[in-house]
N, C-alpha and C positions, 0 to 999 in steps of 0.2 A: 320222595313221592309219598303222598298221603291218600287216605280214603276217608271220606266224610262219614260221620256217625249218624247223620240225619237228625241232629238235635233240633227239636221243634222250637225251643226257646230262642234259637238263633236263626229261625226261619230256614233251617237246613242249609245254612251258609257257613263258610269258613274263610279265614284269611287267604288272600290270593297272592300275597307277597310279604316281605319282611316289614315294610313300612319305613319311611324315612325317619332318621334320628335328627338330621340337619336338613334344612331347606337347601334347594339348589344354590341359592346365593350364598348361604352360610358355607356350604361345602367348597365353593370356589374361593372363598376368603380363607378357609382353614387349611386346605390341601393344595399341593402343587402337582405338576405333571410328574416330577420325580417320585412323589408319594404314590401316585397312581401306578407308575412303573413297578415300584417295589410291591405294592399290594396285589398286582396282577401277575406276579412272577409265575411262570408255568402255564399261563392262560393266554390263548391267542385273542388279541383285541386290537382295535384301531388306536395306535399310540398318537393321540392328538389332545392338545390342551382343552379342546371343546368338550371332552368327556370327563374332565376332572370331577364334575358334580355327580358322576355315577360311581365314584370310588366306593368300595365296600364299606369303608368307615362312615359313610354318610347314612348308612342303613342300620336298623336295629339288628342285634345279633340273632341269627336264625334259631339258635338253641333256645333263647329266651322266648321268641315268638312261638316255637313249637310247644314249649312248656305251658305258655299261656293259652294255647289252643287245644290242650289235652282233652277237654270235654267236647271238642268239636270234630277232631280228626284222630285217626290212628296212623302212625308212621309205618309205611310199608317198605320203603327203600330210602337210603341216604345217597344222594347224587353228588358228584364232584364236578364242578364247572371246568370245562376245558376250552370253551370258546365263548366270547361275548360279542354280540353283533348289535350295533345301534346306528341308526342312520342320522344324517345331519338335517 
């Protein structure tokens, strides 16, 4: 969880997510449902091939995103995912 710094040069805005490293189509070509199962170990999610494009490996590493946003936000709490909900 972060708190914005109100940086006027960024129009008081900050990243709202990690951003994709791979497009949805690329992720579907690169990763399998078994890869998704392994990546989501310990997290409750819908185990369906339709969600392979949401695999964590399709996104930029959050630590990199947070370092890049250091002039925009202060980190207040580090959260750990326990559930992932996505509709069809």
